[in-house]
Residue, then its C-alpha position, 0 to 999 in steps of 0.5 A: x558471455x555475448x552481449x544481447x542482440x535483437x533484431x527488427x526482424x525478430x520482433x516483427x516475427x512475434x507480432x511487434x507492429x511496424x513503427x517506433x516501438x521496434x527501434x525502442x524495444x531493441x535499445x531498451x532490450x539490449x542497454x538493460x538486458x544485455x547479459x541475459x538469455x536471448x530466449x528469456x528476453x524474447x519471452x519477456x517481449x512476448x509478455x509486454x506485447x500481450x498485456x502492455x497495460x501490466x507493463x505501462x507504469x515499469x521504470x524500464x519497460x513502460x516505454x515499450x508498453x506505452x507504444x503498444x497501447x492503442x491511443x485515445x483521441x484526446x478530448x480537452x477535460x474540463x479545466x477547473x479551479x481550486x476554491x479560494x478558501x478550503x474546507x476547514x480541516x483538523x490536524x493531529x500532532x501538527x508539530x512533527x508534520x513537514x510543510x510539504x504535507x501541510x501543503x498537500x492537504x491544504x491543496x486537497x481542502x480547496x477542491x470544489x468536491x471537499x466536504x471535511x478532511x483531517x491530517x493524522x500525526x504520522x502524515x508525509x508528503x505523497x502523491x494527490x492527498x499526503x500520507x496520512x490525509x483524510x478527505x470526505x468528499x461528495x459523490x466523487x473518488x480520487x484514485x490518488x487519493x486512495x493510493x497506488x497501493x489499493x487496500x494496503x492492509x495490516x493483519x494481526x492473528x493472536x495465537x495460545x502460544x507461550x511467548x517463551x516458544x518464540x526463543x526456544x523454537x526460534x528456527x521453526x518460527x524463522x523457516x515458515x516465515x521464510x517460506x510462507x510469503x514472497x518479498x520483493x517487487x514483482x515476484x510471483x510464485x511458481x505454484x500459487x494457491x487457489x482462492x475465491x476472490x480470483x473467481x470475482x465477476x469483475x474479472x470479467x467485466x472490466x477489460x483492465x481486470x481481465x489483463x491483470x488477472x492471471x498476474x495477480x493470481x501469481x502474486x496471491x500470498x505474496x508481500x511486495x517490498x518497501x515497508x511490507x513486512x511479516x513478522x512474529x511477536x509478542x501480543x500483551x493485553x493488559x485487560x479483557x476488551x469486550x470488542x477484542x474479545x480475548x483474556x488478558x495475558x502474553x500471546x505470540x502474535x503474527x502481523x503482517x503488512x502488505x497491499x494489492x501488489x501490481x493489481x493495485x498499482x495498475x487500477x491506480x495509475x490507470x484510472x488516475x490517467x482518465x481522471x486528470x484527462x477528464x479534469x484538469x487541476x492547475x499545477x501540483x494539485x493535478x494529482x487530485x483529479x476525481x471521477x464522479x460516482x455517477x459516471x462509467x470511469x468512476x463506477x469502473x474505478x469503484x468496483x475495480x478498488x473494492x475488488x483490489x481491497x478484497x484481494x489484499x485482505x485475501x493475501x494476507x489471509x493466505x499467509x496467515x493460513x499458511x503459517x497457522x498451519x505450520x506452527x499447529x495452531x489456530x488463532x484466537x482472534x484476528x484484527x486487520x484493516x485497510x489504510x489505502x482506501x475509500x468508504x461510503x460513510x454517512x456524515x452530518x453535512x453543513x445543513x445539519x442533515x446526514x448525508x453519503x460521503x466518500x471518505x478517503x484514508x490514504x495511510x490513516x486507519x479507520x477509527x469509528x466508534x469501537x472499530x478494531x485496528x493495528x497501528x505498528x511502529x517500526x521493526x524494534x518499536x511496538x505496534x498497537x492494537x486499538x479501538x476507535x473512538x468515532x471522533x468526528x474531528x477526525x473523520x473517524x480516523x487515525x494514523x496508519x503507523x509511526x510515519x517516516x521522519x527521513x526520506x529512503x535516500x536519506x536514510x540510505x545515506x545517513x544510517x549505517x548497518x552498524x547503528x542498525x545492527x545495535x538497534x536490532x540487538x538492543x531489542x532482541x529483534x531478528x531481521x529477515x531481509x530488510x534494509x537501512x531505508x527501513x531502519x527504526x531511525x527513519x521513523x518518528x517515535x510510535x509513543x509521541x504518535x500514539x500520544x497525539x491521537x489519544x482522543x481518537x482511538x483507545x488502546x486495548x493491547x500492544x504488540x512487539x516485533x521479534x522475528x521480522x521478515x521484510x523484502x532484502x533486495x537493495x533499494x534501486x535508485x530511481x526508487x530511493x528518489x521516491x520518498x513516498x511510504x504506503x501509497 
């Protein structure tokens, strides 16, 4: 097959402007897409031209997109110093939290807007806030305090099915799990479903969201990559809980974990860039830049973040509805929660009076009084249905999972396929897709994590994975370098 060749004349003919973007586009496409069909490459270049913001943060195509996005006249932002001493924050399970996460939380505690904080037992380093970090701020929202995968979410449906059917009809559950959703970065449906979330007025009110609407629709009900999953397993309820509302017994559960896909990532990166331009923070605290909720950009971000959260929820509901129909059962109950989000919550201030604060939970589960949530383990370790205790010391939060003890690159370099296969066989788990970067060995002991937060939540049920679907794509080298999880 002949190698790809593109001329400047061809690029200008489809609308590319005169300037550096011509040579940049030629070089990037000829180097990275040299064996692709020319018509497919030209079609991709047209898409980048029509909506460059969608590709701005792409590892390969971002250089082209950045040349096409109109440059704003840069006005130096406000230079902000961190407080010499930060607010006090509580740490749960500190003996198993890496120094990098502690340092990031200490930086966040020194922000002038910080009022309260906590670090969960599954914490590890990320961008801005550590994953597992909780921060309450006054009249301000930190885009990277929410995370890139806005509204990343757990959702559990509990079905009145005899658990023996997971073995007796394994082929059915496997087939339907494979067909119900798409895994993989950038994957879209050829025939997407409709959902009311796609009709939201925010898509018309914010230009950024308008540009992202079509792609979001095509990804509705997809699951992405990394640590996202969809799995059938056993649900065990040892005694009836008034909030959970189902009798003690064994059930079949469907548990999914995914977020707002490209919609959330583009919102996060777009508004983080604005926040960093408006408020310049020193050194590695730069990603903690915030937007005030009484300024235009802050209002816009809050609207976009809430839309992305509802979109993430809709993605789960689409998957669960498809699978409920496929297996011919309706769930007895559904439990779900965001763990990359910001909420307006009333808290007691230093003056003893109640005030509204913005609570960021990045990789942390809401655990207000009697609030239900799900805290997963790994592909072979149990997850837990929990009920929050509303502990002020944790800012009414709990962990969002077991948390990584190995970076993706370390996992790929130190865990073997034989070890993964033996672990799956030991626990009777069938894995569809998935890779060594998500092997159980890469995660902390979920039982230890739950013990570290017994003051934060009550356990009202248990989920044991049996048929697990994850992205089977081999991680790209540029992604493997990234140690983040659930951002």
